[in-house]
C-alpha positions as CSV (number, residue, x, y, z in Angstrom):
1,M,114.9,45.7,5.1
2,A,117.9,47.6,3.8
3,Y,121.2,47.3,5.6
4,T,124.1,49.8,5.4
5,D,127.4,50.3,7.0
6,A,125.9,53.0,9.1
7,S,123.1,50.8,10.4
8,L,125.5,48.0,11.2
9,D,127.8,50.5,12.9
10,A,125.0,51.3,15.3
11,L,124.5,47.6,16.1
12,R,128.2,47.4,16.7
13,R,128.0,49.7,19.7
14,T,125.0,47.9,21.3
15,G,124.9,44.9,23.7
16,D,122.0,43.3,25.6
17,E,120.4,45.9,27.9
18,L,118.6,43.4,30.2
19,A,121.4,40.9,30.7
20,D,124.1,43.6,30.9
21,A,122.2,45.4,33.6
22,T,121.7,42.2,35.6
23,V,125.4,41.2,35.4
24,A,126.6,44.8,36.1
25,E,124.4,45.1,39.3
26,L,125.5,41.7,40.6
27,F,129.2,42.5,40.2
28,A,128.8,46.1,41.4
29,R,127.4,44.8,44.6
30,G,130.3,42.3,44.9
31,E,128.0,39.3,44.5
32,V,130.2,37.1,42.5
33,G,128.9,34.1,44.5
34,T,125.3,35.1,43.6
35,F,126.2,35.2,39.9
36,N,127.8,31.8,40.1
37,T,124.7,30.5,41.9
38,L,122.5,31.9,39.2
39,M,124.7,30.3,36.5
40,R,124.4,26.9,38.3
41,Y,120.6,27.3,38.5
42,V,120.2,27.9,34.8
43,S,122.5,24.9,34.1
44,T,120.0,22.5,35.7
45,A,116.6,22.0,34.3
46,G,113.8,21.8,36.9
47,A,116.0,22.9,39.8
48,P,114.3,24.8,42.6
49,L,114.9,28.6,42.7
50,P,117.9,29.2,45.0
51,D,117.2,31.1,48.3
52,G,118.5,34.6,48.7
53,L,118.6,35.6,45.0
54,P,118.4,39.4,44.7
55,D,115.5,41.1,42.9
56,V,117.6,41.8,39.8
57,A,118.4,38.1,39.3
58,R,114.7,37.1,39.9
59,E,113.6,39.8,37.5
60,Y,116.0,38.5,34.8
61,L,114.7,34.9,35.3
62,E,111.1,36.0,35.1
63,A,111.7,38.1,32.0
64,T,113.5,35.4,30.1
65,R,111.6,32.3,31.1
66,T,109.2,32.3,28.1
67,P,109.6,32.5,24.4
68,P,108.5,35.7,22.5
69,S,104.8,36.2,22.2
70,W,105.0,36.3,18.4
71,V,106.3,32.7,17.9
72,D,104.4,30.8,15.2
73,W,104.3,27.2,16.7
74,A,103.3,25.6,13.4
75,E,106.5,27.0,11.8
76,M,108.6,25.8,14.8
77,E,107.2,22.3,14.3
78,K,108.2,22.4,10.6
79,A,111.7,23.4,11.8
80,R,111.8,20.5,14.2
81,L,110.8,18.0,11.5
82,F,113.4,19.5,9.1
83,F,116.0,19.0,11.8
84,I,115.0,15.4,12.5
85,D,115.2,14.7,8.8
86,N,118.6,16.3,8.3
87,N,120.3,16.1,11.7
88,V,123.5,14.4,10.5
89,H,123.8,16.9,7.6
90,I,123.1,19.8,9.9
91,S,125.7,18.5,12.4
92,T,128.2,18.3,9.5
93,A,127.5,21.8,8.4
94,L,127.8,23.2,12.0
95,S,131.1,21.4,12.5
96,F,132.9,21.9,9.2
97,A,131.4,25.2,8.0
98,S,129.8,27.3,10.8
99,M,132.6,26.9,13.3
100,P,135.5,27.6,10.9
101,A,133.6,30.5,9.3
102,C,133.3,32.2,12.7
103,Y,137.1,32.2,12.8
104,V,137.3,34.1,9.5
105,V,136.0,37.2,11.4
106,P,139.2,38.4,13.2
107,H,137.5,40.2,16.1
108,V,135.4,37.1,16.8
109,A,138.5,34.9,16.8
110,K,140.1,37.4,19.1
111,L,137.1,37.3,21.4
112,L,137.2,33.5,21.6
113,S,140.9,33.7,22.3
114,A,140.3,36.3,25.1
115,S,137.6,34.2,26.6
116,H,139.7,31.0,26.6
117,G,137.9,29.5,23.5
118,L,141.3,28.5,22.2
119,K,141.9,26.2,25.1
120,Y,138.6,24.2,25.0
121,P,137.5,23.7,21.4
122,S,135.9,20.3,22.2
123,K,133.8,21.8,25.0
124,R,132.6,24.7,22.7
125,M,131.7,22.3,19.9
126,A,129.8,19.9,22.3
127,E,127.9,22.8,23.9
128,T,126.9,24.1,20.4
129,G,125.6,20.6,19.5
130,Q,123.8,20.3,22.8
131,F,122.1,23.7,22.4
132,T,120.9,22.8,18.9
133,V,119.6,19.4,20.0
134,R,117.7,20.9,22.9
135,L,116.2,23.6,20.7
136,M,114.7,21.0,18.4
137,Q,113.1,18.8,21.1
138,P,109.3,18.7,21.2
139,D,109.1,20.2,24.7
140,A,111.9,22.8,24.1
141,F,109.7,25.7,25.3
142,E,107.8,24.0,28.0
143,A,108.4,24.3,31.8
144,G,111.1,22.0,32.9
145,S,112.8,21.8,29.4
146,R,116.6,22.1,29.0
147,F,116.5,24.6,26.3
148,I,115.1,27.7,28.1
149,P,117.7,27.4,31.0
150,A,120.4,26.9,28.3
151,A,119.3,30.1,26.6
152,Q,119.2,32.0,29.9
153,K,122.7,30.8,30.7
154,V,124.2,31.7,27.3
155,R,122.7,35.2,27.6
156,L,124.2,35.7,31.0
157,L,127.5,34.3,29.8
158,H,127.7,36.8,27.0
159,A,126.9,39.7,29.3
160,S,129.6,38.6,31.8
161,I,132.1,38.4,28.9
162,R,131.2,42.0,27.9
163,H,131.4,43.1,31.5
164,H,134.9,41.8,32.2
165,L,136.5,42.5,28.8
166,T,135.4,46.1,28.8
167,R,136.1,46.8,32.5
168,E,139.4,45.1,32.7
169,D,140.8,46.8,29.7
170,H,141.2,43.6,27.7
171,W,139.2,44.8,24.7
172,D,139.7,47.8,22.4
173,T,136.0,48.9,22.2
174,A,136.8,51.9,20.0
175,T,138.4,49.7,17.3
176,L,136.6,46.4,17.8
177,G,133.2,47.6,19.0
178,T,131.3,46.2,21.9
179,P,132.2,42.6,22.5
180,I,129.4,40.2,21.5
181,C,127.5,43.2,20.1
182,Q,124.1,43.1,18.4
183,E,125.8,43.0,15.0
184,D,127.8,39.9,16.0
185,M,124.8,38.2,17.6
186,I,122.9,38.6,14.4
187,G,126.0,37.5,12.5
188,G,126.0,34.4,14.7
189,Q,122.4,33.6,13.8
190,M,123.5,33.7,10.1
191,F,126.4,31.3,10.8
192,F,124.1,28.8,12.4
193,S,121.1,29.2,10.1
194,L,121.8,30.6,6.6
195,L,125.3,29.2,6.4
196,V,124.1,25.8,7.4
197,L,121.5,25.9,4.7
198,D,124.1,27.0,2.2
199,S,126.3,24.1,3.2
200,L,123.5,21.6,2.9
201,H,122.9,22.9,-0.6
202,R,126.6,22.6,-1.4
203,L,126.5,19.0,-0.2
204,G,123.7,18.3,-2.5
205,I,121.0,17.8,0.2
206,H,117.5,18.0,-1.2
207,M,115.7,20.7,1.0
208,S,112.2,22.1,0.5
209,T,111.7,25.8,0.6
210,E,109.3,25.4,3.4
211,G,111.8,23.4,5.5
212,A,114.6,25.9,4.9
213,E,112.5,28.9,5.8
214,A,111.3,27.1,8.9
215,Y,114.8,26.3,10.0
216,Y,115.8,29.9,9.6
217,Y,112.7,31.0,11.5
218,A,113.7,28.8,14.5
219,W,117.0,30.6,14.7
220,R,115.2,34.0,14.7
221,V,113.4,32.7,17.8
222,V,116.7,31.7,19.3
223,G,118.1,35.1,18.6
224,A,115.2,36.8,20.4
225,M,115.7,34.6,23.4
226,L,119.5,35.4,23.5
227,G,118.8,39.1,23.6
228,V,118.9,40.1,19.9
229,G,116.8,43.2,19.3
230,Q,114.2,42.2,16.6
231,D,114.0,45.5,14.8
232,A,117.3,44.8,13.0
233,V,116.9,41.1,12.5
234,P,116.4,39.9,8.9
235,R,112.9,38.5,8.5
236,T,113.5,36.5,5.4
237,L,116.3,34.5,3.8
238,D,116.7,37.1,1.2
239,E,117.2,39.8,3.8
240,A,119.5,37.4,5.7
241,R,121.7,37.1,2.6
242,H,121.9,40.9,2.4
243,F,122.9,41.2,6.0
244,F,125.4,38.3,6.0
245,D,127.1,39.5,2.8
246,L,127.6,43.0,4.2
247,Y,128.7,41.6,7.6
248,M,131.3,39.4,6.1
249,V,132.6,42.0,3.6
250,R,133.0,44.4,6.6
251,H,134.9,42.1,8.8
252,M,136.3,38.9,7.3
253,G,140.0,38.4,6.9
254,P,143.0,36.4,8.1
255,S,144.2,36.5,11.8
256,E,146.6,34.6,14.0
257,E,143.8,33.7,16.4
258,G,141.7,32.4,13.5
259,A,144.4,30.2,12.2
260,Q,145.2,28.8,15.6
261,L,141.5,28.1,16.4
262,T,141.2,26.3,13.0
263,E,144.3,24.2,13.6
264,Q,143.0,23.1,17.0
265,L,139.6,22.3,15.5
266,I,141.2,20.2,12.7
267,D,143.3,18.3,15.3
268,L,140.2,17.7,17.4
269,Y,138.2,16.2,14.4
270,E,141.2,14.1,13.4
271,E,141.3,12.6,16.8
272,V,137.6,11.6,16.4
273,V,138.2,10.0,13.0
274,P,139.5,6.4,13.6
275,G,143.1,5.8,12.3
276,T,145.0,8.3,10.2
277,F,144.1,7.3,6.6
278,F,140.9,9.5,6.6
279,D,142.5,12.5,8.5
280,P,142.9,14.6,5.4
281,I,139.2,14.5,4.7
282,V,138.7,16.9,7.7
283,S,140.7,19.7,6.0
284,A,139.2,18.9,2.6
285,L,135.6,19.1,3.8
286,I,136.2,22.4,5.6
287,R,137.9,23.8,2.4
288,H,135.0,22.6,0.3
289,L,132.3,24.2,2.5
290,I,133.9,27.6,3.2
291,G,135.8,28.1,0.0
292,D,139.5,28.4,-0.9
293,T,139.9,32.1,0.1
294,C,138.6,31.6,3.6
295,A,140.4,28.3,4.0
296,D,143.7,29.9,3.0
297,W,143.2,32.7,5.5
298,L,142.6,30.0,8.2
299,Q,145.7,28.1,6.9
300,V,143.6,25.0,6.2
301,P,146.0,22.5,4.7
302,R,145.5,21.5,1.1
303,T,145.3,17.7,0.7
304,S,144.9,15.0,-1.9
305,W,141.3,14.6,-0.7
306,D,140.3,18.1,-1.9
307,T,139.1,16.6,-5.2
308,V,137.6,13.5,-3.6
309,V,135.3,15.5,-1.3
310,K,133.7,17.2,-4.3
311,A,132.0,13.8,-5.0
312,V,130.2,14.0,-1.6
313,P,127.0,15.5,-3.1
314,H,126.7,12.7,-5.5
315,L,127.1,10.1,-2.8
316,L,124.6,11.8,-0.5
317,G,122.2,12.0,-3.5
318,V,122.4,8.2,-3.8
319,L,121.7,7.8,-0.1
320,E,118.7,10.1,-0.2
321,T,117.3,8.2,-3.1
322,I,117.6,5.0,-1.1
323,E,116.0,6.7,1.9
324,D,113.0,8.0,-0.2
325,R,112.3,4.7,-2.0
326,S,112.9,2.1,0.7
327,P,111.4,2.1,4.3
328,L,114.2,-0.3,5.3
329,G,116.8,2.0,3.8
330,A,115.3,4.9,5.5
331,W,115.4,3.0,8.8
332,A,119.0,2.0,8.3
333,L,120.1,5.5,7.4
334,D,118.2,6.9,10.5
335,R,120.1,4.5,12.7
336,L,123.4,5.4,11.1
337,G,122.6,9.1,11.6
338,H,121.8,8.6,15.2
339,L,125.0,6.5,15.8
340,T,127.1,9.1,14.0
341,T,125.8,11.9,16.1
342,V,126.3,9.9,19.3
343,L,129.9,9.2,18.2
344,E,130.6,12.8,17.3
345,L,129.2,14.5,20.4
346,S,130.4,11.9,22.9
347,S,133.8,11.9,21.3
348,L,134.0,15.7,21.6
349,T,133.6,15.4,25.4
350,R,135.6,12.2,25.8
351,G,132.4,10.2,26.6
352,R,131.6,12.3,29.7
353,V,128.2,13.7,28.4
354,M,126.4,11.1,26.4
355,H,123.2,13.0,26.8
356,Y,124.5,15.5,24.2
357,A,123.5,13.0,21.5
358,I,120.2,13.2,19.7
359,P,117.5,12.0,22.1
360,E,115.5,9.0,20.9
361,T,112.4,10.9,21.6
362,L,113.1,13.1,18.6
363,K,112.3,10.2,16.3
364,K,109.7,7.8,17.8
365,D,108.5,6.8,14.4
366,Y,111.1,6.1,11.7
367,G,108.5,6.9,9.1
368,I,108.9,10.7,9.8
369,T,110.5,12.4,6.8
370,G,109.9,16.0,7.8
371,V,108.5,18.6,5.4
372,P,107.6,17.1,2.0
373,R,110.3,17.4,-0.6
374,T,108.5,19.9,-2.8
375,R,109.6,23.4,-4.0
376,R,113.3,22.6,-3.7
377,W,115.1,25.4,-2.0
378,T,117.6,27.5,-3.9
379,P,119.9,29.8,-1.9
380,P,119.4,33.6,-2.2
381,A,121.8,35.2,-4.7
382,P,124.8,37.1,-3.4
383,T,124.1,40.8,-2.8
384,V,127.7,42.2,-2.6
């Protein structure tokens, strides 16, 4: 699939027809309370359908309660095993690469600022972690799962942000495009899939081609459930690189909001790290994963740890060797990974939502190692 500035411009003017129509009708009828009831319903897995929901809300829930008919479940299982095998590395990539990279796009940083994202970075990070964990559970797409309601909620939330920003004159649509447009939603998929894989590669993590492709495929499914039109979505990692390169060249740059978001994110991570001696590693890891140009735009401090962090791939390579060759070592590293994720996600929410941590059901057998480590993945070459 060939992407051009013109094709991305068209995506820039498009939102999510289904969710936008649902939200617009509810607010046009003055049913703010109904919208809030709907949001509470999709926040609670297995809750009974509230009484008195208008037809438009029921139709939205019916249309979004199942995954796309084209889903390849064998590929999704590969993605789940890939996540289980790399959950700590993926969490690191999401935290230290994906989130800061979002802030490199000025209009995205501005949107987060306009929707109060600047005030609640820990909540946003915890919700991102929770969403990913729920996606990778074995029953993610079954009735009563937590993932489907989470996807329904995110889709409604995006539509409500579009509704309020455009109607309350808080957003310059002519200059910035539709808030949370199709281009940005596909860009978001790239931040949480391709950029995560790039970051794992930069950290020296050994990934198979099959595992990397499956992980990307899972985020294509996520995009479809969040209202992304599939005609424009990259089908392969090579197409994803083409789209992502063009997207970033079109939009990336410095901004006051981006720098402020990054400062708050670094402060948040430094609070999680015990003591103060290791605080500089936060900035160093962000700089290592997103590069000096982007880090400078975001005003990420340079530290004495910048050189030390470059040794991380070598350390992780040693740990992976231990994991591959020793069942006891694999067990110990699995436990360390679980505890690390518990610490990270519970710390982000000050201990209030421990269920955000990786569920034990994800790894009943510590012998699981995911997709065999064959055909080592190499990132697609830059296209711009």
